[in-house]
C-alpha positions as CSV (number, residue, x, y, z in Angstrom):
1,M,0.0,0.0,0.0
2,A,1.2,3.5,-0.9
3,I,-0.2,6.4,1.1
4,K,0.5,9.9,-0.2
5,F,-0.3,13.3,1.4
6,K,-1.5,15.6,-1.4
7,G,-1.7,18.6,0.9
8,Y,-4.2,21.5,0.9
9,R,-6.6,21.9,-2.1
10,K,-8.8,25.0,-2.4
11,D,-11.1,23.3,-4.9
12,I,-11.2,19.7,-3.9
13,K,-13.6,18.7,-6.7
14,K,-11.0,19.7,-9.4
15,A,-8.2,18.0,-7.5
16,L,-9.8,14.6,-7.2
17,P,-9.0,12.4,-10.2
18,E,-11.6,10.4,-12.2
19,S,-11.6,6.6,-12.1
20,D,-12.1,4.1,-14.9
21,L,-15.6,2.9,-14.0
22,P,-17.4,-0.1,-15.5
23,D,-20.4,0.6,-17.8
24,N,-22.9,-0.5,-15.2
25,A,-21.6,1.9,-12.5
26,V,-24.4,3.8,-10.6
27,K,-23.6,7.1,-9.0
28,F,-24.5,7.4,-5.3
29,R,-27.4,9.8,-4.4
30,E,-25.2,12.0,-2.3
31,P,-24.0,15.7,-2.0
32,N,-22.1,17.1,-5.0
33,S,-20.2,19.9,-3.3
34,V,-18.2,20.4,-0.1
35,F,-20.9,22.8,1.2
36,A,-23.7,20.3,0.7
37,L,-21.6,17.6,2.2
38,N,-21.1,19.6,5.4
39,M,-24.8,20.4,5.6
40,W,-25.8,16.7,5.3
41,A,-23.0,15.9,7.8
42,L,-24.7,18.2,10.3
43,L,-27.9,16.1,10.0
44,F,-25.9,12.8,10.7
45,S,-24.2,14.5,13.6
46,I,-27.4,14.5,15.6
47,P,-27.5,10.8,16.4
48,A,-23.8,10.9,17.1
49,I,-24.4,13.6,19.7
50,L,-27.2,11.6,21.2
51,I,-24.8,8.6,21.5
52,V,-22.1,10.7,23.2
53,V,-24.7,12.1,25.7
54,G,-25.9,8.6,26.2
55,F,-22.4,7.6,27.4
56,A,-22.6,10.4,30.0
57,F,-25.8,9.0,31.3
58,L,-24.3,5.5,31.4
59,K,-21.3,6.7,33.4
60,R,-23.6,8.5,35.8
61,R,-25.0,5.0,36.6
62,I,-21.5,3.5,37.1
63,Y,-20.3,6.3,39.4
64,P,-23.5,7.5,41.1
65,E,-21.6,9.0,44.0
66,Q,-19.4,11.2,41.7
67,I,-20.6,13.7,39.1
68,S,-18.1,14.7,36.5
69,L,-17.7,18.3,35.5
70,F,-18.8,17.6,31.9
71,Y,-21.9,15.8,33.3
72,K,-22.8,19.0,35.1
73,L,-22.1,21.1,32.0
74,I,-24.1,18.9,29.6
75,I,-26.9,17.1,31.3
76,S,-27.4,18.6,34.7
77,S,-29.0,21.8,36.1
78,E,-26.0,22.1,38.4
79,F,-24.2,24.1,35.8
80,Y,-25.7,27.3,37.3
81,N,-24.2,26.5,40.7
82,L,-20.6,25.9,39.5
83,P,-17.9,28.2,41.0
84,V,-15.8,30.2,38.6
85,S,-12.8,28.0,39.2
86,A,-14.7,25.0,38.0
87,L,-15.8,26.8,34.8
88,L,-12.2,27.9,34.2
89,N,-11.0,24.3,34.7
90,A,-13.7,23.2,32.2
91,L,-12.5,25.7,29.7
92,Y,-8.9,24.5,30.1
93,N,-10.0,20.9,29.6
94,C,-12.0,21.9,26.5
95,I,-9.0,23.7,25.0
96,I,-6.7,20.6,25.6
97,S,-9.4,18.3,24.2
98,L,-9.8,20.5,21.0
99,L,-6.0,20.5,20.4
100,L,-5.9,16.7,20.8
101,F,-8.9,16.4,18.4
102,L,-7.0,18.4,15.8
103,L,-4.0,16.2,16.2
104,C,-6.4,13.2,15.4
105,I,-7.3,14.5,12.0
106,V,-4.4,12.8,10.2
107,P,-4.8,9.5,12.2
108,H,-8.5,9.6,11.2
109,E,-7.6,9.6,7.5
110,L,-4.9,7.0,8.0
111,L,-7.3,4.7,9.6
112,H,-9.5,5.0,6.5
113,A,-6.5,4.4,4.3
114,I,-5.2,1.2,5.9
115,A,-8.6,-0.4,5.5
116,F,-8.2,-0.5,1.7
117,H,-6.6,-3.5,0.0
118,R,-2.9,-4.0,0.5
119,D,-2.0,-3.1,-3.1
120,A,-4.1,0.1,-3.1
121,D,-2.7,3.6,-3.7
122,V,-4.3,6.0,-1.3
123,D,-4.1,9.8,-1.4
124,I,-5.1,12.1,1.5
125,Y,-6.3,15.6,0.8
126,F,-7.1,18.6,3.0
127,T,-9.5,21.5,2.5
128,S,-10.5,24.4,4.7
129,S,-13.4,22.3,6.1
130,V,-12.8,18.6,5.4
131,A,-10.1,16.0,5.0
132,L,-10.5,13.3,2.4
133,C,-9.0,9.9,1.9
134,Y,-9.1,8.9,-1.8
135,S,-8.4,5.7,-3.7
136,H,-9.3,4.1,-7.0
137,D,-9.5,0.8,-5.2
138,V,-12.6,-1.3,-5.9
139,I,-14.0,-2.5,-2.6
140,S,-17.0,-4.6,-1.5
141,K,-20.0,-3.1,0.3
142,R,-18.9,-4.6,3.5
143,R,-15.3,-3.3,3.3
144,F,-16.7,0.2,2.4
145,I,-18.9,0.2,5.5
146,G,-16.0,-1.1,7.6
147,L,-13.5,1.5,6.5
148,S,-16.0,4.3,6.9
149,L,-16.7,3.4,10.5
150,L,-13.1,2.4,11.5
151,P,-11.9,5.9,12.6
152,S,-15.0,6.7,14.6
153,F,-14.7,3.3,16.4
154,V,-11.0,3.6,17.2
155,L,-10.9,7.3,18.0
156,G,-14.4,7.7,19.4
157,I,-16.2,4.6,20.7
158,L,-13.1,2.8,22.2
159,P,-12.0,5.9,24.2
160,L,-15.6,6.5,25.4
161,I,-15.7,2.9,26.6
162,V,-12.4,3.4,28.5
163,W,-13.7,6.7,29.8
164,L,-16.6,4.9,31.4
165,F,-14.2,3.3,34.0
166,I,-12.0,6.4,34.7
167,P,-13.0,8.1,38.0
168,P,-15.0,11.3,37.1
169,S,-13.0,13.4,39.6
170,S,-9.9,13.5,37.4
171,N,-9.1,16.0,34.7
172,A,-8.1,13.1,32.5
173,A,-11.6,11.8,32.5
174,D,-13.0,15.1,31.1
175,I,-10.3,15.4,28.5
176,V,-10.8,11.8,27.3
177,Y,-14.5,12.2,27.1
178,F,-14.5,15.5,25.2
179,T,-11.7,14.4,22.8
180,A,-13.5,11.1,22.1
181,A,-16.8,12.9,21.7
182,L,-15.3,15.3,19.1
183,N,-13.7,12.5,17.2
184,F,-17.0,10.5,17.1
185,I,-19.1,13.4,16.0
186,A,-16.6,14.3,13.4
187,G,-17.4,11.0,11.7
188,A,-20.8,12.3,10.7
189,G,-19.7,12.4,7.0
190,D,-18.6,8.8,7.3
191,F,-22.0,7.9,8.9
192,M,-23.7,9.4,5.8
193,N,-21.5,7.1,3.6
194,V,-22.6,4.1,5.6
195,F,-26.3,5.1,5.4
196,N,-25.9,5.5,1.6
197,A,-24.2,2.2,1.2
198,M,-26.8,0.4,3.3
199,T,-29.8,2.0,1.5
200,Q,-28.5,2.2,-2.0
201,M,-26.0,-0.7,-2.6
202,P,-27.6,-4.0,-3.3
203,R,-26.0,-7.1,-1.8
204,G,-23.0,-8.4,-3.7
205,T,-22.1,-5.0,-5.2
206,Y,-18.8,-3.1,-5.1
207,Q,-17.9,0.6,-4.5
208,Q,-15.4,2.8,-6.2
209,L,-14.5,6.5,-5.9
210,S,-14.4,8.7,-9.0
211,G,-13.9,12.5,-8.6
212,F,-16.0,13.8,-5.7
213,N,-18.5,11.0,-5.8
214,S,-18.9,7.2,-5.0
215,Y,-20.3,4.7,-7.5
216,W,-21.6,1.1,-7.0
217,F,-21.7,-1.7,-9.5
218,Y,-21.7,-5.5,-9.9
219,L,-18.4,-7.1,-10.9
220,P,-18.6,-9.6,-13.8
221,E,-18.7,-13.2,-12.8
């Protein structure tokens, strides 16, 4: 596998190369611009946010005697009774978490990349609002769903599961939670791809990228 960083592209649609698609290729019903992609991603971020908040409720059941600061900030009326020092501490934890999340952008795309076939050539692009992992590799529906979900699972769900067992009183707990939450919610665009694959790709079909869009088709027997 060869992974290349293509750097920043102002117009990502012009930067992405076309693939040699089979005659029976069907274009996904999906956004055709970065702006539309971001708007649809906002929609798919809603269930992601609900899952993240659900983890906070679950931890409250595991540690009923301790209430984490983020629990107070997100799902508790105790926010109004917090001292200024606690709010400043929360701000500090948020800044650290945001920096860690930004550092996870490249690993997120690398996790997409390693899920392609071993002989695939994979390019990673960056724009002002999104990062993209691109390959001409022809992959099955199952692999497409798996590589779409892999970063959100590794950088989001797994840390959230670990966070459930970290005592809420430590700063580390809040930083792990917020960083994992941001990484999971940032996978909204990937969740859209999974939804499209599950609702548009028939069983036994394959997916391939071409330009800004995905296509599905049957391989000849």
